[in-house]
C-alpha positions in Angstrom: 84.9 51.6 98.8 88.6 50.9 98.7 88.9 53.0 95.5 87.2 55.9 97.2 89.5 55.7 100.2 92.6 55.5 98.0 91.4 58.6 96.1 90.8 60.5 99.3 94.3 59.6 100.6 95.9 60.7 97.3 94.1 64.1 97.6 95.4 64.5 101.2 98.9 63.6 100.1 98.7 66.1 97.2 97.5 68.9 99.5 100.3 68.2 102.0 103.0 68.3 99.2 101.5 71.6 97.9 101.6 73.1 101.4 105.3 72.3 101.9 106.5 73.8 98.6 109.2 76.4 99.5 109.4 79.6 97.5 112.8 81.1 96.8 113.5 84.8 96.4 116.4 86.5 94.5 119.2 88.4 96.2 119.6 91.9 94.6 121.6 91.7 91.4 125.3 92.6 91.7 125.5 91.9 95.4 127.3 89.3 97.5 125.3 89.1 100.7 126.5 88.5 104.3 124.6 85.8 106.1 124.6 86.5 109.9 124.0 84.3 112.9 121.1 86.6 114.1 118.8 89.4 112.9 121.3 92.3 112.9 124.6 93.7 111.9 126.1 93.0 115.4 125.8 89.3 114.8 128.7 87.4 113.2 128.9 86.7 109.5 128.6 82.9 109.1 128.9 82.8 105.3 128.6 85.0 102.2 126.1 84.3 99.4 127.5 84.8 95.9 125.9 87.1 93.3 122.8 85.6 91.8 121.7 83.6 94.8 118.1 82.6 95.6 117.0 82.2 99.2 114.1 80.6 101.0 112.4 82.6 103.8 111.3 80.4 106.7 110.4 83.3 109.0 111.2 86.9 109.6 112.4 88.9 112.6 112.9 92.5 113.5 116.5 93.6 114.0 119.0 96.2 113.0 117.7 98.7 110.5 119.6 98.5 107.2 119.5 100.4 103.9 119.9 98.3 100.8 118.9 98.3 97.2 115.3 97.6 98.2 114.9 100.4 100.7 115.5 100.7 104.5 114.0 98.2 106.9 114.6 96.4 110.2 113.2 93.1 108.8 115.6 90.2 108.7 114.9 87.0 106.8 115.7 83.6 108.3 117.1 81.5 105.4 118.3 78.5 107.4 118.7 77.5 111.0 120.5 80.4 112.7 121.2 82.2 109.4 119.7 85.7 108.6 120.0 88.2 105.8 118.7 91.8 105.7 115.3 91.9 103.8 116.6 95.0 102.0 118.8 92.8 99.8 116.1 90.3 98.9 113.4 90.9 96.3 110.2 89.8 98.1 107.8 92.2 96.3 106.8 93.8 99.6 108.1 96.4 102.0 106.6 94.5 105.0 106.6 91.0 106.4 105.8 88.2 103.9 106.4 85.3 106.3 105.6 84.5 110.0 107.6 86.1 112.7 110.5 83.9 114.0 109.8 82.5 117.4 
């Protein structure tokens, strides 16, 4: 019985680790990318990502419409607490939302 319980716990642990794996997306080649304090160009720049950066997307929010190498969109990607980049500079493979809306 103990072996069965241990196996069940290991399976739950593996599923939890799988669910928390974060995917990273590439910033458009040849671009340094402004990271802003909110989802729009009116928010202050908090840092600049160097060329070749990869970013996680925790959630997405509507904001200022921007035209970039991947089209025109008002979707902004939350890459860290209080840090947003325009989705038009991130290769997500989609023109729409790929993550939950930020709350």
